[in-house]
N, C-alpha and C positions, 0 to 999 in steps of 0.2 A: 659454595657456601654462601648463604645470604647474610647481609648485614642490615636488613630491614628491622630497625629497633622496635617500632610499634608491633610488628608481627612477632618478633622474638619475645617481647614483654607479654603479649597476649598468651602465648603458649607457656611461658614461664609461670604465669599466674595459674594456668590450668594444671600444670604439673604439680606445683607446690600445694595446690588445693586438693589433689587426688588422695585417695585412701592410702596410697603407697608412701606419700611424703608427709601428709598433714600431721601425723603424730610424732614426727621426728623434727624438732626445731633445728637441731644441728645440721641435718641434711638439707633442710630448706634454706637456712642461712648460708650454707656453703655453696649451694647451687646458685643462689642469688649473687653471691660474691664473685664466683668464677665467671658467671655470665657478664656481669658489669665490667670485670677486669678484661675479659676478652673483647668486649665492645670498645673499650678504651685503648686497646692495643697493648695491654700489659701481659706479661708472662710471669705471674707470681711464683715464688719459691715456697718451700715448706715453712721456713721461718717467717716469711712475709705473711702467709696466711695465719700462722699461729699468733703473730703480734697484732695484725690489723683486724682480724675477725674474732679471735678468741681472747685477745688481751693477754697473751702469755708473755712471760719474761724468760729469756734464755741466758745461760752463762756463756762465757767466751769459749769454753771447752765443748759446748754442745755442737754436734755435727749433724744430727738428724732428729726428727720428731716423728716417731712411729705412729703416734695417735693421728696425725694429719693424714697419713697414708691409709689408715683404717677408715677414717671418715670418708676419704675419697672413694675407697672401695665400696663402702655402703651406698654412696650416691650412684655409682655405676650400677650396682645390683638393683637399686630401686628404680632407676631409669629403665633397665632391662625388663623388670616386672611390669612397669607402667606401660611400656610400648607393646607388651604381650597381651594387655587387657584394655584398660581405659583409653590408652593412646594409640590403639592399633590402626586408627584411621587418620591420625594427625598428619597434616601435610608438611609439618616441620619437625625434624627429629634432633634432639639434643644429644651430642656424643662427647663423653669425656674419655679421651684415649688413655690407655695405660702408659704410665711414666710421664704424663703431662698434666698440667694444672690449668688447662684452657678448655673452653667448650667449642665444639665444632657444630655449626648449625646446618644440617643437611636437609635436602628435600626428600620427600617420600620416594621419589623415583630412584634415588641413589641406594635405596635399601630394598629394592624389589628382589624377590627370590629368583634364583636362576631358573632357566627353562629346564623342565624335566625331560630327560631322554627316555621316552617310553619304550624304545626298541631295546633298551638294556634290561627291561623288567624280567623277561624269562631267565636271562643269565644271572641276575641278582638273586632270583628265587632259588635257582639251582645252587648257587654259591652259598646262600644262607642255609639251605638244607644240609649241604655238605659240612658246613661249620658246626651246625647243631648236632649232627650225627657224630662228628669227631669229638665234640665236647662230651657227649654222653658216653662214648667209648672210653675216653680217657678217665672220666669220672668213675665208671664201673671198674676200670682197671686199677684205679687207685684206692678203691674201697678196702676197708679193714687194715690199711697200712698204719694209720694213726687216728683212733677214734676221737682224740681231743681236737683234731683239726676239723671235725664235722660238727662241733658244738655251735649252737646258735650264738650270735654276737661275736664270738672269737674266731669263727671260721673265716670271716672276711679279712681279719687282721693277719691270719696265717697265710692266706692266699694272695693278698695284695703285695705288689712289688715294692711299694714305698716302705721305708723304714718306719718303725713305730716309736713315738716319743711319749713317755709317761710324764705328764706335767702335774706337779704337786703344788697345790695352792698354799703359798706361804703368806704370813701376816705382816702388815706394815707396822714398823715401830719408829720412834724418833728419839733423839738424845736430849738429855737435860740433867740438871742437878737433882739428885735424889734427896729425900729427907735426911739421909745420913750425912749429907755434905759432899758425897762423892758424885761423880758423873756416871750415869747409867742410861738405860733405855726405858721408854714408856710404851705401853700398849693401850690405846684408847679405842674401844670397840666401835665408836662412831667414825673413826678416821682410818680408812683402808687404802689410801693411795696418796701419792705426792700432791695431787690436785686438791684433795680434801684437806691435807696438811697446810697447803698454801692458803686455802680459804680460812682455816683457823687463825693463821697469822694475820690475814687481812682484817678479820673481825676483832682481833686482839693484838694490836701493834706492840703492846708492852711485852708480849711473849717472844718477840723477835730476838731479844738479847739473851733469853734463857733457854730456848728450845732450838733445835736444829735437825736437819735430815740425818738419818743414820744409814750407814752402808750395810747394816745388819737387818736380817728378817728372822722369823722363827716359824717352825712347823709344830703342829700339835701331834699327839700320839696317833691320831687318825692316819697320818701319812705313812708311818711305819707299818701299821697293820695292813692297810690297803695295798701298799707296794709289795709286801710279802705275798699276798694272795694273787695279785696280778702277775708277778714274776713266776709264780708256780705254774700258771697256765702257759706262759710263753716258754718255760723250760720243757713242758710236755709237748708243745707243738714245734719245737726247734726253731722258733721265730726269734729274731733279734729285737731287743728293746733297749732304749736309752732313757735316762731320767733327767728332768730339768725343772727348776723352780719357775713358778708362774711369773715372778718378778723379772726373770731373765729371758722370758719368751719374746721372740721377735715375730713380726707379721709374716716373714718368709717361712718361719717354722710351720705356720698353719697350712701352707700349700705344698711344702716339700715332704711332709711326714703324715702318717696316720697319727691321730692324737687321742690319747686317753687322759682326761683331766679329772682329778680328784680334789675337791676343795669345798670351801664354804660359799654360800650365796654372796657373802660380803666381799670375797676376794677373787671374783671371777676374772678380773683384768680384761685382757683382749677378748675373752669369750663372752663378755657382757653384750657386745655389739652383735655377735652371732645369735645369742639367745633372744635378744630383742626383736630379731627378724623372724622368729618362729611363732606360729600361732598356737595359743593354748586355750583350752576350754575351761581352765581353772586358774587360780592364782595362788601364790604362796607369799606370806609376809608375816612380819612381827607386828607388835602393837604400835611400833613407831615407823616402820618402813616396809614397803612392799618390794619383793625381789622378782617375782614372776608375775607378768601382767597378762590379762586376757582382754580381747577386744569386746567381749560380752560384758556389759555393765552389771548383769545379774549373775555372773559366774561366781561359784563358791570360792572363798578365799580360805586356805588352810593355814592356821597359825600354830607353830610349834610352841611348847611351853616347857619350863624347867622348874619344878617345885622341889622342895627339900626332900621329898620322898621318892619322886619318880620323874624321869625325863620323857618327853614325848616330842618326837621329831618327824618332819615330813621330808623324806629324801627323794630327789628327782633324778631319774636316769634318762638321758637323751642319746639315742643311737641314730646317727644320720650320716648322709654323704657330705663330704667337705667341698672345698672350692675347686679342687683340681683332681678329681677322681680318687681322692683319699677318703679315709673314714674318720669320723669324730664320735667318740664315746665319752659322755660327760656325766660325772657323778657329783651331785650337789646336795648339801645338807646344811642345817644351821648349827648342829652339834655333832661332835665326833661320833656318837652312837649311831646316827643315821647312815653315814657312809660306811662305817665299819661293818654294820650288819648287812647292808645291801651288797657291798663288794664281796663279802663272805658268801652270800647266797648265789650271786651271779657268777661265781667261779666254781660252783658245785655242779658237776654234771647231772646229778639226780634232780636238783631243783630246776635246772635249765630244761631238762626233758619234760618235767611237769608243766613248766611255764608255756612251752610250745603247745603242749596237748590241751591246755585249758584256756589259751588266749582267745580273744574274740576273732572271728573269722576274717574281719576286715583289717586286722593289724598285721603288718609285715614284720617278722621277727628281726629283720635287719634295718628297719627304719621305724622307730617308735619312740613314744614318750611314756614313761611309767612313773607313777607316784606311789611311794610306799609310806605307810605309817609305822614307825618303830617306837616302841616303848621299852624302857629299861632303867637300870640303876648302875651308876659308876661305869659307864661305857660297856655294860653287859646287857644285851637285848633280852627282854622277857617275852615280847610279842613282836611279830613281823607280819604285815598285811599289805598286799597289793590292793590299792583302792581306786586307782585310775590308770587306764592304759589306752593309748590312742596312737 
């Protein structure tokens, strides 16, 4: 491992200026911090990074900061993508090992691909053919045993060995004195996490004595409707499923389980980092905040609205592979009507069959992004339309 500071700084600047890092200030700041700490011989801990880099304040009872681990995971992923493209010929390679908060500076020769043993090729071809034939034999043998297990989207959850976790997006609330004189909880639509609550107190110090964090959260009616439909599918496939609130979700849950998330764009929690790493050809946002971003400055931005007579929502479905061979299925909307309608349709075998038949040829039914426009009244949909699929 080299300690040539000028050489390291040269490649650090190249990495943070690349398209994989330049749009993520957190990842750039974190990689700069870890690099400098490593060169100074330091081995920072989670809390050290949180305090020194992000200016966080921790209680004495705090034992870990899951956000820091998520940020570190994102840096590793971006480095992997960078060296697969722009940095494929760099002579110096930055490595952040799992479980460590230091950077290893390797030379390119340390990462050369192993020599291919050409003499094994015929054997591997025969082995692959045998596996493929066995797969088709077992698939044919298992046909007609349970048609629900063959449904697009849900088939992979039924066949995947990992357990499935249904994550319901709950809303952040805080405590304070109510106009009645009693103590209760408040819901501010612009405050959706402890971080945003801390920012409120920083900007309004006088509120420190009247408002405080609450151990409570709440779910909207959407959670009950969607959970019922999803459980119906899993009952038909005989697959197991557990439920968890997004506020209780831990980073390890994202790799140890298949995940189905149902929630609002505002309470994505840990999923926000995952979604920010996905490329979209469109955007979704309100008049005050954008939730889904596209790298194309000319991309169309879809804005839900809610009038006194009718609701219009844009519900997004993301079906993709997770971090460790697991599956991620995300349902997002700004209003209850969006997710209620989309989950209802995507748990209907007739609609799923129609979706597969009419989908664009280049779209994989097990890896896609779909945007639906839903209009209705009082959480009852009157129209449902697929407007984007990629």
